[in-house]
N, C-alpha and C positions, 0 to 999 in steps of 0.2 A: 298915354305915355306916363301919366302920373303913377299908375299902379306898378310900373316897372322901376320907378325911381328907387324904391327900397332895396332893390337888388345890389345897388352900388354902395350902400351904407356898410361900414365896418361891423362885423359881427364878432364881438370880443369873446363870447363863450365858445364859438366855433373855432376861433383862432387859438384859444387856450387848449381846446381839445386836440387840434391838429399838432400843436407844439408838443403836448404830452405824448401823443401817439408816436410822433417822430422820435422823441427821446427814447421811449420804450423799445421801439423797433430797431434803432440804429446805434444806441449806446453800446451794446455788447460788441458790435462790429468795430467801433472806434477804438476799443482796447487792443485790437490786433495790431494796427500800425504803431501804437504807443509802445507795446512790449517788443515789437520787432527791432527797436533801437536800443533795447536794454542790453548792456554788456554782460549781464549774468545769464546763466542757463535757465534758472527757475523764474516763473512768472509770479512776481510779488511786488508790492509797494513797500518802501520807496524803491525806485529803480537804482540798480547798482552803478550805473554809468551810461553814457551815450556812446554808441558806436555804429558804424556802417559795415562792420566785419561780416555780419550775417548776410547782408546783401551781396557782398563780394564773394562770399563762400558759395553762393548759388551758381556762379559762373565757373566754378572749379569742379562741379559734379557732372561727370559725363552721363550717368544714367538719367539725371534730371533733364539735361538738355535733350537727350534722345526721347524721353517721354514727352517733353514740350513739343518737339518736332512731330511726333506721332499725333498729338492732339491737334496741332495746327493743320496737318494734312487731312485728318478726318473731318475737322470742322469746315475746311475749305470745300471738300467734296460734298459734305452734307448740305451746306448753305447753297451751293450752286444747284445741286440736284433738287433739293426741296423747292427752291424758287422756280426752277424750270417746270416742275410738276404742278406747283401751286398756281402759276399764272393761268393756264387754260382751265384748271379746276375752278378757281375763283371767278373767272370770266363766265364760265358756264352757269355757275350758281347764281351770279348776279343778273345774267341776261335772259336765260332760257327757262321755260317751264318744262318740266319732265315728270313722269310718274315716279312716285317714291322719292322725290327730291329731299323732303324733310327728314325721313329716316336715314337716307344716305348721308346727308350732311351731319346728322347726329352721330352716325357711326364713325365718320372721318374725325370728328372732334372728340371721340371717346378717350384717346390717350391723354387729353388735357385733365381729365378727372380721375382716371385710373391711377392707383399708386404705382410708382416706378418699380417697386419690388415685384408686383404681380406681372407687369409687362416684361420685366427681365426674366422671370422664371418661365413665363409662357414662351417667349422667343427662344430661350435656351432649350426648352423641351422640344420645340418644333425643329430647331436646327440639329439637335442630336438625333432625332428620328430620321432626318433627311441625310444624316451622315456628313454634315458640313463641319470642317475643321475650324475651330475658333481662331480668329485673327482680327486684324484691323478692319478687314472687309465685313465681318459679322458685327463689329462695333459700329461701322458706318450704317449698316442696315438697321440696327437698333436705334441709332440716333435719327435716322430718317423717319422712323415711325413716330418718334417724339416730336420732331421739328416740323413735319408736314402740317399738322393742325395749326401750329403757330404761324406758319407761312401763309396759309389760307386766311386766317383771321386778320393778318396784317393787310393783305391785298384786297380782301373782299370789300371793305369800306371804300377803297379807292375806286374800284370798278362800279360800285353802286352809285357813288356820287359823281362819277365822270360825266361831263357834258357831252351827250351823244350827238349834239348838233354838229360837232366837229367831224365826226365820222360820216354823218349824213351829207355834209358839204363835200367831203372827199368822194363819197359815192356819186354825188351829183356831177362831179367833175370827171367821172368815168373811171375812177380807180376801183379795181376789184377788191373784194373783202380782205384777202390776204395782204395786199399792199397797203390797204388802209390800216390794218392792224400794225404792220411794221413801221409805217411812216407817220401814223397819227396816234393810235391807241397806246402803243408801247412807249414812245418818247414822252407823251403827256403824263404817263403814270410812272415814269422812271424814278422819281423820288421815293415812291412807295416800294418799288422793286429793290432799290438800294437799301431802304430801311428793312425790308424782308431779309436781304442778304446779311446785314449786320446782326439782326435779331437772331436768326437761326445759327449764325456762326457762334454767337455768344452762348446760346443754349447748348449747342453741341460741345463747345470747348469746356463748359463747366459740368456736363452731365456725368454722373457717377454710377448710377444703378446699372445702366446698360453696359458700361465699360466693365463693371464688376462681374457681371454674369457672362459677357460675350467676348471679353478680351482673352487672347491666348498668351503666348510668350512675350509679345510686344505690348507693353502697358502704356496707357495714356497718362497725362499729368495728374488727374484726380486719383488714379490708381497708385501712382508713385507716392502721392501725399499720404494716402491711406496706409501704404506699406511702411512709410517712415515714422508713423505715429508710435510704433513700438519702441523707438529709440529716444529716450528723453534728451540725450545730448544733441539730437537733431531738431528738437522742437523750436528753438529760436530761428533757425533757418527756414522752417516751415511757416513761421509767422511772417517772416520777410517775404517769402514766396506768396503767401496768402494776401499780403498787402498789395503786391504787384498785380495779382489776379483781380482783386477788388477794384483797383484803379482802372485796369484795362477793361473790365466788364462794364464799369460805370461809364467810361468814355464811349464804348460801343453802343450801349443802351441809350445814352443821352443823344448820340448822333442819330441813331435809328428813329427815335421819337421826333427829333427835329426834322429829319427828312420826311417822315410820314405826314407832317403838317404842311409841307411845301405844296402849294397848288390847291390846298383845300379851301373852299369858299368860306370867307369869314361870316360868322353868324351875326346877323343884324337884328337888332331889336326893333320890333314894329309895334304899333298900337293895336294890332288885330286881336 
């Protein structure tokens, strides 16, 4: 046990490095909410004044509200469909041996490392060759391609670390495999499933590249923001909108991470 005691000592160089890294990473983002309360149109210091008018202006824009509703609808469909597909996929990867499993898993996870630009162009080319009209449906398809690997990566550790003795006890009591899944496996892993829903909803809600290439006449919220960047007088309102999106995304990601930890066995230090 003595050799593990050093793990609990404060590491000041590491703490300083973490603080500097966090400042470099998040300091530019912190300027967005600061300037969203500026009464002037131009981004500059010192601030001309303090106002909530830019936030109030958001609720007066019908195209913005429509784009927001489109993003919410797409994100809801994508999160539910991705999770429903990812549950049996992650369960199969965690439980069963199959030929070519490693290449298949690598292929499924490929969208995590491919640039969004390449994925958007590839899907646009494929849909055009198939004669599919661009709409929110095609955006949903594109977001599914992006979100499915995230969904599997969230659920896979839950199924790998799940205590299978509960399923074995259910089988010993005479429950068939399907009822065991519905009454034991699924409820016990529900925190991870909810975390998967929140994570994929956030990713779909913020996704730009797929919406840029695959959206038709109905734009999503990232596309609306992109279009409004051409008008300098609308920039403060976009800062206010970006502040709300950052806050909303942070809450969802934080909630998904907290849910993912529920039910996970605590790591215990041993002297082995």
